[in-house]
N, C-alpha and C positions, 0 to 999 in steps of 0.2 A: 562598759556598755551593759546596761541593765535590761534584763528580759522579763517580760510579764508572763508568768505561767499561771494557767488556770488549773486548779485541782481537778484530777480526773473525775472525782465524784461530782463536782459542780458542772464540769463539761458534759457529763452524761445527762444531768438534769436539764441543761440548756438545749440539748439537741432536739430538733423537731418541734420547737415551741415558737409561738409568735412573740412579738415585742413585749406585750403586756405580761404574758406568762414568764418570759425571761426576766422581767423586772421583779416579779414576785420571787423567783429563784434567787436573784441577786440580793433582795431584801432579806430573804431567809438566811442567806449566807452572812449578811451583815449582822443579823441577830447572834449567830454563832461566833463570828469573829470578834464581836464586841465583848464577848465573855458571858453573855446571857445563855447559859446552857439549859436546855429543857430538863425539867425535873420529873422523873418517872414516879407516878403515884399509884399505878396499877400495872398489870402485865402488859397492857396495850394502851395505857393512858398516860399522857404527859401534860404538864403545865408549862406553857411557854410564856415568858415575861413579855408584857406589852412594851413596844418601843417608846411609847409616850410616858411610860412609868406608872400607868394607872392599873396595877394588878397584873393579871395574866389571863391567858386563854387556854381552855381545855381542848387538847387534841387527842383523838382516838384513832389508832392505826390498827385496823383488823380487816385486811382486804380492801375495803373502801374507807378512805380517810374522812374524818369529820373534825370540824373546828367550831368553836362557839363565837368566833369573831364575826362582826357584821359583813365583812367582805365575803366570807365563805357562805354565810346564811343567805346572802343576796344572790351570789353567782353560782353556788354549788360546784365550784371548781377549786383546786388546790390553792390555798392562800400562802402567804409568806411564813406563817406559823407551821403549817404542814411541811413546807419545804425545809424549814429549820430543823424539824424533827427527823425528816428523811436524811438530811445532811449529817446530823448528829449521829444517827444510827449507822450511816455509812462510814463515817470517820471512826466510830467506836469499833466497828467490825474490822476495818483496815488495821487499826492499832493492835487489836487482839490477834489478827493473822500474823502481823509482823513479830509480835512477842512470842507466839507459839512457834513460829517458823525458825526463830533464832535461838530458841532455848537449848535444844539438844539435837545434834545431827545423828543420822543413822551411821552405823559402822560400815565402812566401805568394804571390809573383808568378809564379815559373816552376815551382813545385812540385818543385824539385830539392832533394835533401837531402845530396848527396855533397860539395858544395863550399861548405859553410857554414863561416865563420870567426868568431872572436870579434872584436868591433869596439867596444871601449870599454865603459864602464859608465854607467848612468843613475842619478842619485842622487835618490831619492824621499824623502818625509817619514819614512816608516817603514822603508824598506829600500833596498838597493842592487840594481839589476837589471842582469844581463848583457845587453849588446847584441850582435847578430849581424849579419853581412853575407853576401851571396851573391856568389861570384865568377863564377857562370854569367851572371847578368843584371846584375851590377854595382850592385845595390841595397844601400845601407848605411844 
């Protein structure tokens, strides 16, 4: 039995939006899932490839989002390119949180986290777990 799960980031974007806004979020997600990642050209500026393959659109995210596509220029509401950048940044943030969170745990004995080192591996039935040791309190 297959279950369709929506990414929490996409689900957050879809909440409290009407049907046309939801379609723009879905199209933004389609841009990202297709592999067309926004390219960052400035601190708050991204170039999002056009789905038709005719170049790209400039998206600026600094409090109020702006895009150079005709949809945004006409409606003055978030277009699929803006949603693609928001989803991209959300996914990037989630990945960074996951990487930082799994890198080194704090020592449960001395509560120090600066002097944690890798100390071998433990082989379980279903996976291999990394073991850590603390050089502050010499627990391994």
